[in-house]
C-alpha positions in Angstrom: -121.9 -49.3 209.3 -119.3 -49.3 211.9 -117.4 -46.0 211.8 -113.6 -45.8 212.3 -112.5 -44.3 215.6 -109.2 -42.6 216.0 -106.5 -41.2 213.7 -104.6 -44.5 213.4 -107.7 -46.5 212.4 -108.6 -43.9 209.8 -105.1 -43.6 208.4 -104.8 -47.4 208.2 -108.1 -47.5 206.3 -106.9 -44.8 203.9 -103.7 -46.6 203.2 -105.6 -49.8 202.5 -108.1 -48.0 200.2 -105.1 -46.5 198.3 -103.4 -49.9 197.9 -106.5 -51.7 197.0 -107.5 -48.9 194.6 -104.2 -49.1 192.8 -104.6 -52.8 192.4 -108.2 -52.5 191.2 -107.2 -49.8 188.7 -104.5 -52.0 187.3 -106.8 -55.0 187.1 -109.5 -53.0 185.2 -106.8 -51.7 182.8 -105.5 -55.3 182.1 -109.2 -56.4 181.6 -109.9 -53.5 179.3 -106.8 -54.2 177.2 -107.7 -57.9 177.1 -111.2 -57.0 176.0 -109.7 -54.9 173.1 -107.5 -57.8 172.1 -110.4 -60.3 172.2 -112.5 -57.8 170.2 -109.9 -57.5 167.5 -109.6 -61.3 167.3 -113.2 -62.3 167.5 -115.4 -59.2 166.7 -117.3 -60.0 169.9 -118.7 -56.7 171.1 -120.6 -58.3 174.0 -117.5 -58.5 176.0 -117.3 -54.6 176.0 -120.8 -54.4 177.5 -119.8 -57.1 180.1 -116.8 -55.1 181.2 -118.8 -51.8 181.5 -121.4 -53.7 183.5 -118.7 -55.1 185.8 -117.4 -51.6 186.6 -118.2 -50.3 190.1 -120.7 -47.5 190.2 -118.0 -45.1 191.2 -116.0 -46.2 188.1 -115.7 -43.7 185.3 -117.7 -45.6 182.7 -117.9 -42.6 180.3 -114.1 -42.3 180.3 -113.8 -46.0 179.5 -116.4 -45.7 176.7 -114.3 -42.8 175.2 -111.2 -45.0 175.5 -112.9 -47.9 173.7 -114.0 -45.6 170.9 -110.5 -44.2 170.5 -108.6 -47.5 170.6 -110.9 -50.1 169.3 -113.6 -50.7 166.6 -116.3 -49.5 169.0 -119.1 -46.9 168.8 -122.0 -46.6 171.1 -125.7 -46.5 170.3 -127.0 -45.1 173.6 -125.5 -47.3 176.2 -125.0 -50.3 173.9 -121.5 -50.8 172.3 -121.6 -51.4 168.6 -118.8 -53.2 166.7 -117.4 -51.1 163.8 -116.6 -53.5 160.9 -113.2 -52.6 159.4 -112.1 -50.6 162.5 -108.7 -51.2 164.0 -107.6 -52.2 167.5 -104.7 -50.0 168.7 -103.7 -52.2 171.5 -100.2 -50.7 172.1 -101.6 -47.2 172.4 -104.4 -48.4 174.6 -102.0 -50.3 176.9 -99.9 -47.1 177.3 -102.8 -44.9 178.0 -105.3 -46.1 180.6 -108.8 -44.9 180.3 -108.6 -42.6 183.4 -105.6 -40.8 182.0 -107.1 -40.8 178.4 -110.1 -38.9 179.6 -109.2 -37.2 182.9 -111.9 -36.2 185.3 -112.7 -32.5 185.0 -111.8 -30.4 188.0 -114.6 -29.2 190.1 -115.7 -25.6 189.4 -117.6 -23.7 192.0 -120.9 -22.1 190.9 -120.8 -18.4 190.4 -124.3 -17.8 191.8 -124.5 -14.2 190.7 -123.6 -15.1 187.1 -126.0 -18.0 187.0 -128.9 -15.8 188.2 -128.0 -13.1 185.8 -127.8 -15.5 182.9 -131.3 -16.9 183.8 -132.7 -13.4 184.0 -131.3 -12.6 180.6 -132.9 -15.8 179.1 -136.2 -15.0 180.7 -136.1 -11.4 179.3 -135.3 -12.8 175.8 -138.2 -15.3 176.2 -140.5 -12.4 177.2 -139.6 -10.5 174.0 -139.6 -13.5 171.5 -142.4 -15.6 173.0 -144.5 -12.8 174.4 -144.3 -14.5 177.8 -144.8 -12.7 181.1 -141.9 -13.5 183.5 -141.9 -10.2 185.3 -142.6 -11.5 188.7 -140.1 -14.3 188.3 -137.4 -12.0 187.1 -138.1 -9.6 190.0 -137.8 -12.5 192.4 -134.5 -13.7 190.9 -133.1 -10.1 191.0 -133.6 -10.2 194.8 -131.5 -13.4 195.0 -128.4 -11.9 193.4 -125.7 -11.8 196.1 -124.4 -8.4 197.0 -120.9 -7.7 195.9 -118.3 -8.1 198.7 -117.3 -4.9 200.3 -113.7 -3.9 200.8 -112.4 -1.7 203.6 
């Protein structure tokens, strides 16, 4: 891997990524809508699996799966698309609502470490009561990990 050197090279690469990303995004949307149309005309569910397999690893396949379920006669059995006999293709709605907007990516949420540890301790204490388990040393160890509350001056 050859790294980019200098602000200009990095900014040029970022502009290229953005431009190519927009093109790829539009191409995928056209392909997905074309798959829906083909599915409605021929009941050929295999093409849905082919599109999902063609998606790059960084692509939001679960969002696309949700989109197919919403706008086409598609359900999923595990990872396999299944044609739903009698289902309708809503191509106009699908064309107006690309999969990445239909199911937007959830924003990142930072972990509240203190709350996570407290919740785990509570579950262990419940398990001790209900299952007659002995988690005493584990609970004591977890209690030592709870971050101290920030001090204000």
